[in-house]
C-alpha positions, 0 to 999 in steps of 0.5 A: 340167253346169258349162261353162267355156272358157279362152282363152290368147291374148295378145289380149283377145276374140280368135279363140281365144276364140270357138273355145272358145265354138263348141266348148263350144256343138258338145259341150253344146248350149248356151252356156257358163256361164263364160268365162275370157279369161286376158289379162284377168286381168293382172299378177296371173298373175306372182305367187300370191294375186291375188284375181282370178286366184283366182276364175278358178282356183276358176270353172275348177276347179269345171266339170265340162266345160272347154274349154281353148284357145290359138293355136299360137304359136312351134309351143306353146301361149301362155306367158300360158295357161301361166301361168294353169295354173301357178296350179292345184295339181299332180295335183288343180287340175283334179281331176273336170274333164273337159277339151278341149284346142282349138288353132288355127293356120294349117296343118296342120303343127301338128295334133298340138299339142293332143295333144303339148303342151297335153293332158300339162298338163291330165292332170299338174293332174288333168283327165280328157281322155277324146278327142283334142285339137282343132286348128281352121285359124284361118281356118275354125274359125267356118264351119258345120260346122267341129267337126262330124268332131270332135263326132261321133267324140268328142263323146259319150266327151267328155259322158259323163266331164263328166256321170257320173250320166248326166245330160243337158247 
């Protein structure tokens, strides 16, 4: 199983990227195979055909399990993440990929944002999102057990979708 994390935070090496790695580890029991820190793709995101962006898109599209993370930014996911997701073909860009929408925020007011805002975009690109999106507090996401309730409820469904042949991660 190929596990990839994507972080759409305007700050490189952000808590958002760290949270995506924590979720990937909690689900798969190991480190992610690939990480895309979208801000590092730079101005190539503003057009089409940039080879570094194309490589990142190909890496993500070849994943079995994808954790897509964003801070809650103006009540939704970030514009930089949108620029990256716009690089994928509609309907087929993430075909065969199981995705987990993950968002971090300062409080519970935006707890539905992963499901209402990020999940529909991932599904539009062809990803399968078999579980409720995950919202974590940006001050507590890295505390031991922060993902335990979500993984206990949804982990088996996510893994079953990401490994349809029944193999283990």
